[in-house]
C-alpha positions as a Markdown table, in Angstrom:
| # | Residue | x | y | z |
|---|---|---|---|---|
| 1 | Met | -6.2 | 18.3 | 19.5 |
| 2 | Phe | -5.4 | 14.6 | 18.7 |
| 3 | Thr | -2.1 | 12.7 | 18.8 |
| 4 | Leu | -1.0 | 9.7 | 16.7 |
| 5 | His | 2.1 | 7.6 | 17.6 |
| 6 | Asn | 4.3 | 6.0 | 15.0 |
| 7 | Pro | 2.0 | 6.2 | 12.0 |
| 8 | Leu | 2.8 | 3.6 | 9.3 |
| 9 | Asp | 2.0 | 3.5 | 5.6 |
| 10 | Met | 2.1 | -0.1 | 4.6 |
| 11 | His | 1.9 | 0.5 | 0.8 |
| 12 | Leu | 3.8 | 3.4 | -0.7 |
| 13 | His | 5.2 | 4.4 | -4.1 |
| 14 | Leu | 8.1 | 6.8 | -4.0 |
| 15 | Arg | 9.4 | 6.4 | -7.6 |
| 16 | Glu | 13.0 | 7.4 | -8.2 |
| 17 | Gly | 15.2 | 10.3 | -9.2 |
| 18 | Glu | 13.6 | 13.8 | -9.2 |
| 19 | Met | 10.2 | 12.4 | -8.4 |
| 20 | Leu | 11.5 | 10.6 | -5.3 |
| 21 | Ala | 13.1 | 13.8 | -4.1 |
| 22 | Lys | 9.9 | 15.7 | -4.6 |
| 23 | Val | 7.4 | 13.4 | -3.0 |
| 24 | Leu | 9.4 | 11.8 | -0.2 |
| 25 | Pro | 9.1 | 14.8 | 2.2 |
| 26 | Phe | 5.3 | 14.3 | 2.4 |
| 27 | Ser | 5.6 | 10.7 | 3.6 |
| 28 | Ala | 8.6 | 11.4 | 5.8 |
| 29 | Arg | 6.8 | 14.2 | 7.6 |
| 30 | Ala | 3.7 | 12.1 | 8.4 |
| 31 | Phe | 5.0 | 8.5 | 8.9 |
| 32 | Ser | 7.7 | 6.9 | 10.8 |
| 33 | Ala | 8.1 | 4.0 | 8.3 |
| 34 | Ala | 6.5 | 2.7 | 5.1 |
| 35 | Val | 6.5 | -0.4 | 2.9 |
| 36 | Val | 8.0 | 0.9 | -0.3 |
| 37 | Met | 7.0 | -0.7 | -3.6 |
| 38 | Pro | 9.7 | -2.2 | -5.9 |
| 39 | Asn | 8.1 | -1.6 | -9.3 |
| 40 | Leu | 10.5 | 1.0 | -10.5 |
| 41 | Gln | 11.4 | 1.2 | -14.2 |
| 42 | Glu | 14.0 | -1.4 | -13.4 |
| 43 | Pro | 12.5 | -3.7 | -10.8 |
| 44 | Ile | 14.0 | -4.0 | -7.3 |
| 45 | Asn | 14.7 | -7.7 | -7.8 |
| 46 | Thr | 17.9 | -8.2 | -5.8 |
| 47 | Thr | 19.2 | -7.6 | -2.3 |
| 48 | Ala | 21.8 | -5.2 | -3.6 |
| 49 | Arg | 19.2 | -3.1 | -5.4 |
| 50 | Ala | 16.8 | -3.1 | -2.5 |
| 51 | Leu | 19.6 | -1.9 | -0.1 |
| 52 | Asp | 20.7 | 0.7 | -2.5 |
| 53 | Tyr | 17.2 | 2.0 | -2.9 |
| 54 | Ala | 16.8 | 2.2 | 0.9 |
| 55 | Arg | 20.0 | 4.1 | 1.2 |
| 56 | Gln | 18.8 | 6.6 | -1.5 |
| 57 | Ile | 15.7 | 7.2 | 0.5 |
| 58 | Gln | 17.4 | 7.5 | 3.9 |
| 59 | Ala | 20.0 | 9.8 | 2.5 |
| 60 | Gln | 17.2 | 12.3 | 2.0 |
| 61 | Ser | 15.3 | 11.6 | 5.2 |
| 62 | Thr | 17.1 | 10.0 | 8.1 |
| 63 | Glu | 14.1 | 9.9 | 10.4 |
| 64 | Phe | 12.0 | 7.8 | 8.0 |
| 65 | Met | 12.4 | 4.0 | 7.6 |
| 66 | Pro | 11.8 | 2.5 | 4.2 |
| 67 | Leu | 10.8 | -1.1 | 4.3 |
| 68 | Val | 11.7 | -2.1 | 0.8 |
| 69 | Ala | 10.0 | -5.1 | -0.8 |
| 70 | Leu | 11.7 | -7.4 | -3.4 |
| 71 | Tyr | 10.0 | -7.8 | -6.7 |
| 72 | Leu | 9.0 | -11.4 | -7.2 |
| 73 | Gln | 10.4 | -13.0 | -10.4 |
| 74 | Glu | 11.4 | -16.6 | -11.3 |
| 75 | Ser | 15.0 | -15.5 | -11.1 |
| 76 | Leu | 14.6 | -14.8 | -7.3 |
| 77 | Ser | 16.5 | -17.8 | -6.0 |
| 78 | Pro | 16.3 | -19.3 | -2.5 |
| 79 | Gln | 20.0 | -18.2 | -2.1 |
| 80 | Glu | 19.1 | -14.6 | -2.9 |
| 81 | Leu | 16.2 | -14.8 | -0.4 |
| 82 | Glu | 18.7 | -16.0 | 2.3 |
| 83 | Asn | 21.0 | -13.1 | 1.5 |
| 84 | Ala | 18.0 | -10.7 | 1.7 |
| 85 | Arg | 17.1 | -12.0 | 5.2 |
| 86 | Arg | 20.6 | -11.7 | 6.4 |
| 87 | Asn | 20.5 | -8.0 | 5.4 |
| 88 | Gly | 17.2 | -7.3 | 7.1 |
| 89 | Leu | 14.8 | -7.6 | 4.2 |
| 90 | Phe | 11.5 | -9.5 | 4.8 |
| 91 | Leu | 9.0 | -8.4 | 2.2 |
| 92 | Ile | 8.3 | -9.9 | -1.3 |
| 93 | Lys | 5.9 | -8.2 | -3.7 |
| 94 | Leu | 3.9 | -10.3 | -6.2 |
| 95 | Tyr | 2.8 | -8.5 | -9.3 |
| 96 | Pro | 0.9 | -10.6 | -11.8 |
| 97 | Gln | 2.2 | -9.7 | -15.2 |
| 98 | Asn | 0.8 | -6.6 | -17.0 |
| 99 | Val | -1.9 | -5.8 | -14.4 |
| 100 | Thr | -0.6 | -2.4 | -13.2 |
| 101 | Thr | 2.2 | 0.2 | -13.5 |
| 102 | Asn | 5.6 | -1.4 | -14.3 |
| 103 | Ser | 4.4 | -5.0 | -14.0 |
| 104 | Thr | 5.5 | -6.2 | -17.4 |
| 105 | Gln | 8.2 | -8.1 | -15.7 |
| 106 | Gly | 5.8 | -9.6 | -13.1 |
| 107 | Val | 4.8 | -13.2 | -12.8 |
| 108 | Ala | 3.0 | -14.8 | -15.7 |
| 109 | Asp | 2.2 | -18.2 | -14.0 |
| 110 | Ile | 1.8 | -17.6 | -10.3 |
| 111 | Leu | 1.2 | -21.3 | -9.5 |
| 112 | Ser | 4.2 | -22.6 | -11.5 |
| 113 | Pro | 6.6 | -25.0 | -9.8 |
| 114 | Lys | 9.3 | -22.4 | -9.8 |
| 115 | Ile | 7.3 | -19.7 | -8.1 |
| 116 | Leu | 5.9 | -22.1 | -5.6 |
| 117 | Glu | 9.5 | -23.2 | -4.8 |
| 118 | Ile | 10.4 | -19.6 | -4.2 |
| 119 | Leu | 7.4 | -19.0 | -2.0 |
| 120 | Arg | 8.2 | -22.2 | 0.0 |
| 121 | Ala | 11.6 | -20.8 | 0.7 |
| 122 | Ala | 10.1 | -17.5 | 1.6 |
| 123 | Gln | 7.9 | -19.1 | 4.1 |
| 124 | Asp | 10.8 | -21.0 | 5.6 |
| 125 | Leu | 12.9 | -17.8 | 5.8 |
| 126 | Asp | 10.2 | -15.8 | 7.6 |
| 127 | Phe | 9.2 | -13.5 | 4.7 |
| 128 | Ile | 5.9 | -11.7 | 4.2 |
| 129 | Leu | 4.2 | -11.9 | 0.8 |
| 130 | Cys | 2.5 | -8.7 | -0.5 |
| 131 | Val | 0.1 | -9.3 | -3.4 |
| 132 | His | -1.4 | -7.1 | -6.1 |
| 133 | Ala | -4.4 | -9.4 | -6.4 |
| 134 | Glu | -5.9 | -8.8 | -9.8 |
| 135 | Thr | -6.4 | -10.7 | -13.0 |
| 136 | Gln | -7.2 | -9.7 | -16.6 |
| 137 | Asp | -11.0 | -10.4 | -16.1 |
| 138 | Phe | -13.8 | -7.8 | -16.5 |
| 139 | Val | -12.5 | -4.7 | -14.7 |
| 140 | Leu | -14.9 | -4.9 | -11.8 |
| 141 | Asp | -14.2 | -8.5 | -11.2 |
| 142 | Arg | -10.4 | -8.6 | -11.4 |
| 143 | Glu | -9.9 | -8.8 | -7.6 |
| 144 | Val | -12.5 | -11.6 | -7.3 |
| 145 | Gly | -11.0 | -13.3 | -10.3 |
| 146 | Phe | -7.8 | -13.6 | -8.3 |
| 147 | His | -9.5 | -15.3 | -5.4 |
| 148 | Pro | -8.7 | -18.9 | -6.5 |
| 149 | Ile | -5.0 | -18.1 | -6.7 |
| 150 | Leu | -5.1 | -16.3 | -3.3 |
| 151 | Glu | -6.9 | -19.2 | -1.7 |
| 152 | Ser | -4.3 | -21.7 | -3.2 |
| 153 | Leu | -1.4 | -19.7 | -1.8 |
| 154 | Cys | -3.0 | -19.3 | 1.6 |
| 155 | Ala | -3.7 | -23.1 | 1.8 |
| 156 | Arg | -0.3 | -24.1 | 0.4 |
| 157 | Phe | 1.7 | -21.8 | 2.7 |
| 158 | Pro | -0.1 | -21.5 | 6.0 |
| 159 | Gln | 2.9 | -20.1 | 7.8 |
| 160 | Leu | 3.5 | -17.4 | 5.2 |
| 161 | Pro | 1.7 | -14.1 | 6.0 |
| 162 | Ile | 0.0 | -12.9 | 2.9 |
| 163 | Ile | -1.2 | -9.3 | 2.4 |
| 164 | Leu | -4.0 | -8.6 | 0.0 |
| 165 | Glu | -2.9 | -5.0 | -0.8 |
| 166 | His | -5.3 | -2.2 | -1.5 |
| 167 | Met | -8.3 | -4.4 | -1.1 |
| 168 | Ser | -11.1 | -2.8 | -3.2 |
| 169 | Asp | -13.9 | -5.4 | -3.3 |
| 170 | Ala | -16.3 | -6.3 | -0.5 |
| 171 | Arg | -16.4 | -9.9 | -1.9 |
| 172 | Ser | -12.8 | -10.3 | -0.6 |
| 173 | Ile | -13.7 | -9.7 | 3.0 |
| 174 | Pro | -14.9 | -13.3 | 3.8 |
| 175 | Leu | -11.4 | -14.5 | 2.7 |
| 176 | Leu | -9.9 | -12.6 | 5.6 |
| 177 | Glu | -12.1 | -14.6 | 8.0 |
| 178 | Lys | -11.4 | -17.9 | 6.3 |
| 179 | Tyr | -7.6 | -17.9 | 6.2 |
| 180 | Pro | -5.6 | -17.1 | 9.4 |
| 181 | Asn | -2.6 | -16.0 | 7.4 |
| 182 | Leu | -4.4 | -13.6 | 5.1 |
| 183 | Tyr | -4.5 | -9.8 | 5.9 |
| 184 | Ala | -5.3 | -6.7 | 3.9 |
| 185 | Thr | -4.3 | -3.1 | 3.5 |
| 186 | Leu | -6.9 | -0.4 | 2.8 |
| 187 | Thr | -6.3 | 2.9 | 1.0 |
| 188 | Leu | -7.8 | 6.3 | 1.7 |
| 189 | His | -9.3 | 6.4 | -1.8 |
| 190 | His | -11.1 | 3.1 | -1.7 |
| 191 | Ile | -12.7 | 3.8 | 1.7 |
| 192 | Thr | -13.7 | 7.4 | 0.6 |
| 193 | Trp | -14.9 | 7.2 | -3.0 |
| 194 | His | -16.6 | 4.8 | -5.5 |
| 195 | Leu | -17.0 | 4.8 | -9.2 |
| 196 | Asp | -19.2 | 7.9 | -9.4 |
| 197 | Ala | -16.2 | 10.0 | -8.3 |
| 198 | Leu | -14.3 | 8.7 | -11.3 |
| 199 | Leu | -17.0 | 8.5 | -14.0 |
| 200 | Gly | -20.3 | 9.9 | -12.6 |
| 201 | Ala | -20.1 | 13.5 | -13.8 |
| 202 | Arg | -17.1 | 13.4 | -16.1 |
| 203 | Leu | -14.0 | 11.3 | -16.5 |
| 204 | Asn | -11.6 | 12.3 | -13.7 |
| 205 | Pro | -8.2 | 10.8 | -14.6 |
| 206 | His | -6.8 | 11.9 | -11.2 |
| 207 | Leu | -9.0 | 9.3 | -9.5 |
| 208 | Phe | -8.0 | 6.5 | -11.9 |
| 209 | Cys | -6.1 | 3.8 | -10.1 |
| 210 | Lys | -5.6 | 0.1 | -10.1 |
| 211 | Pro | -7.5 | -1.6 | -8.6 |
| 212 | Leu | -10.4 | 0.5 | -9.8 |
| 213 | Leu | -12.7 | 2.3 | -7.4 |
| 214 | Lys | -15.8 | 0.0 | -7.1 |
| 215 | Thr | -19.4 | 0.3 | -6.1 |
| 216 | Pro | -21.0 | 2.3 | -3.2 |
| 217 | Lys | -21.6 | -1.1 | -1.5 |
| 218 | Asp | -17.9 | -1.9 | -1.7 |
| 219 | Gln | -16.8 | 1.5 | -0.5 |
| 220 | Glu | -19.1 | 1.4 | 2.5 |
| 221 | Ala | -18.0 | -2.1 | 3.5 |
| 222 | Leu | -14.3 | -1.2 | 3.3 |
| 223 | Leu | -15.0 | 2.0 | 5.2 |
| 224 | Gln | -16.6 | 0.1 | 8.1 |
| 225 | Leu | -13.6 | -2.3 | 8.2 |
| 226 | Ala | -11.3 | 0.8 | 8.6 |
| 227 | Leu | -13.5 | 2.6 | 11.1 |
| 228 | Ser | -13.7 | -0.5 | 13.3 |
| 229 | Ala | -9.9 | -1.1 | 13.0 |
| 230 | His | -10.7 | -4.7 | 12.1 |
| 231 | Pro | -7.7 | -6.8 | 13.3 |
| 232 | Lys | -7.0 | -8.2 | 9.9 |
| 233 | Val | -6.6 | -4.8 | 8.1 |
| 234 | Cys | -4.3 | -1.8 | 8.4 |
| 235 | Phe | -3.6 | 1.3 | 6.4 |
| 236 | Gly | -1.6 | 1.3 | 3.2 |
| 237 | Ser | -2.1 | 4.4 | 1.1 |
| 238 | Asp | -0.9 | 3.1 | -2.4 |
| 239 | Ser | 0.0 | 6.8 | -2.9 |
| 240 | Ala | 1.4 | 6.8 | -6.4 |
| 241 | Pro | 2.6 | 10.1 | -7.9 |
| 242 | His | 2.5 | 11.2 | -11.5 |
| 243 | Ser | 3.3 | 14.6 | -12.9 |
| 244 | Leu | 0.4 | 16.7 | -14.1 |
| 245 | Ala | 1.8 | 16.6 | -17.6 |
| 246 | His | 1.9 | 12.8 | -17.6 |
| 247 | Lys | -1.6 | 12.5 | -16.2 |
| 248 | His | -3.0 | 15.0 | -18.7 |
| 249 | Ala | -1.1 | 13.5 | -21.6 |
| 250 | Cys | -2.0 | 9.9 | -20.7 |
| 251 | Ala | -5.2 | 9.5 | -18.6 |
| 252 | Cys | -4.4 | 5.8 | -18.5 |
| 253 | Ala | -1.6 | 6.5 | -16.0 |
| 254 | Ala | -2.9 | 4.6 | -12.9 |
| 255 | Gly | -2.2 | 6.1 | -9.5 |
| 256 | Ile | -3.6 | 8.5 | -6.9 |
| 257 | Phe | -1.1 | 10.8 | -5.2 |
| 258 | Ser | -2.5 | 11.1 | -1.6 |
| 259 | Ala | 0.7 | 11.4 | 0.4 |
| 260 | Pro | 0.4 | 15.2 | 1.2 |
| 261 | Leu | -2.9 | 14.8 | 3.1 |
| 262 | Leu | -3.1 | 11.2 | 4.3 |
| 263 | Leu | -3.1 | 11.7 | 8.1 |
| 264 | Glu | -5.2 | 14.9 | 7.9 |
| 265 | Ala | -7.8 | 13.2 | 5.6 |
| 266 | Leu | -7.9 | 10.0 | 7.7 |
| 267 | Thr | -8.3 | 12.0 | 10.9 |
| 268 | Thr | -11.1 | 14.1 | 9.3 |
| 269 | Leu | -12.8 | 11.0 | 8.0 |
| 270 | Phe | -12.6 | 9.1 | 11.4 |
| 271 | Asp | -13.8 | 12.2 | 13.2 |
| 272 | Ile | -16.8 | 12.6 | 11.0 |
| 273 | His | -17.8 | 9.0 | 11.8 |
| 274 | His | -17.0 | 9.4 | 15.6 |
| 275 | Ala | -14.2 | 6.8 | 15.4 |
| 276 | Leu | -11.1 | 8.8 | 16.4 |
| 277 | Asp | -10.5 | 6.3 | 19.2 |
| 278 | Arg | -9.8 | 3.6 | 16.6 |
| 279 | Leu | -7.5 | 5.6 | 14.2 |
| 280 | Gln | -4.3 | 4.7 | 16.1 |
| 281 | Ala | -5.0 | 1.0 | 15.6 |
| 282 | Phe | -5.8 | 1.4 | 11.9 |
| 283 | Val | -2.7 | 3.5 | 11.1 |
| 284 | Ser | -0.1 | 1.9 | 13.4 |
| 285 | Asp | -1.0 | -0.8 | 16.0 |
| 286 | Asn | -2.5 | -3.3 | 13.6 |
| 287 | Ala | 0.4 | -3.1 | 11.2 |
| 288 | Arg | 2.9 | -3.6 | 13.9 |
| 289 | Arg | 1.2 | -6.8 | 14.9 |
| 290 | Ile | 0.4 | -8.1 | 11.4 |
| 291 | Tyr | 3.9 | -7.5 | 10.1 |
| 292 | Gln | 5.5 | -8.4 | 13.5 |
| 293 | Leu | 7.5 | -5.2 | 13.1 |
| 294 | Asp | 8.7 | -5.0 | 16.7 |
| 295 | Arg | 10.8 | -8.1 | 16.4 |
| 296 | Arg | 11.9 | -7.3 | 12.8 |
| 297 | Val | 13.0 | -3.7 | 12.9 |
| 298 | Gln | 13.6 | -0.8 | 15.3 |
| 299 | Leu | 11.1 | 1.8 | 14.2 |
| 300 | Pro | 11.9 | 5.5 | 14.4 |
| 301 | Lys | 9.8 | 7.0 | 17.2 |
| 302 | Lys | 7.3 | 9.7 | 15.9 |
| 303 | Ser | 4.3 | 11.3 | 17.6 |
| 304 | Leu | 2.2 | 13.8 | 15.7 |
| 305 | Thr | -0.4 | 16.2 | 17.1 |
| 306 | Leu | -3.2 | 17.3 | 14.8 |
| 307 | Ser | -5.5 | 20.3 | 15.4 |
| 308 | Lys | -8.9 | 21.1 | 13.9 |
| 309 | His | -9.2 | 24.0 | 11.5 |
| 310 | Pro | -11.7 | 25.3 | 8.9 |
| 311 | Pro | -11.8 | 22.9 | 5.9 |
| 312 | Thr | -9.3 | 23.3 | 3.1 |
| 313 | Ile | -8.3 | 21.4 | 0.0 |
| 314 | Pro | -4.5 | 21.3 | -0.3 |
| 315 | Thr | -2.8 | 21.8 | -3.6 |
| 316 | Ile | 0.8 | 20.9 | -4.7 |
| 317 | Pro | 2.4 | 22.6 | -7.8 |
| 318 | Asp | 2.9 | 20.2 | -10.7 |
| 319 | Leu | 1.2 | 17.3 | -8.9 |
| 320 | Ile | -2.4 | 16.4 | -8.4 |
| 321 | Ile | -3.8 | 15.2 | -5.1 |
| 322 | Pro | -7.3 | 14.0 | -4.2 |
| 323 | Pro | -10.0 | 16.7 | -3.7 |
| 324 | Phe | -10.5 | 15.9 | 0.0 |
| 325 | Ala | -11.4 | 18.8 | 2.2 |
| 326 | Val | -9.4 | 18.2 | 5.4 |
| 327 | Glu | -10.4 | 19.7 | 8.8 |
| 328 | Trp | -7.4 | 18.4 | 10.7 |
| 329 | Arg | -3.8 | 19.5 | 10.2 |
| 330 | Ile | -0.5 | 18.3 | 11.6 |
| 331 | Asp | 0.9 | 20.9 | 14.0 |
| 332 | Ala | 4.3 | 22.3 | 13.0 |
């Protein structure tokens, strides 16, 4: 048996409407809180919309805390940021325009005077900036292509914590050491698989995500960061559901829906590598420190005990989840 306290998912897509109702129970069962992404069909770009979205989530699960991020746009004024902070919001999400799902209304010129003005206000108001760090470069270089922008932001705003979300490229690791205010989240899929899983035998659209799975060298380097619970990284699933019909009709729909097996798969993975003693830090303690959660929010208390069983591959009707054989399961 193995127990985890206050597991946290620092990057989660819950969608909206019927999909929200269908997928929320998986995250609410396993995690006490999660950073919830704002890239809905209509972006969460105001305090009112963020609070309403949080209410919708908590109406369906009262013991799960959604930490809703604001969608960064040039219309996000310093006055709106002040209103957001008064109402307990402290996260901003930067989507470069047209790099991923529902990012058509993202930022076209990240280093423009207007965006820099907003980020300066965000720094002064004690926000955290979460970044989808990709450009439109060659697909395997999109994260590296974003490095100059990331370095500029880290240097311009040294008091603004910046999260390189779903880090996928080993070439990003030195930036974590270079900038004290830069951190990263790691997904289950980027520390488990590389491009062969997506393309090696046949095209597997259910492992298509953005940022793309990378090389074996990248996967191994990120895995070692996770297994060591490196102090600059924490867990963020980037679980992103699509219906089977949508995935099959449009293989270009980016997103891996991992929510139903995250803690089971992570416990299995850390157990295989004899690193169970560092899983608590990776899925909770590091995030609490990096995001300074204990002074920002009162997290729901949750302790989960997992037990070892013969390996199984979970299935969910009408949704696809990664083919990860889990040996650990959450006890009822």
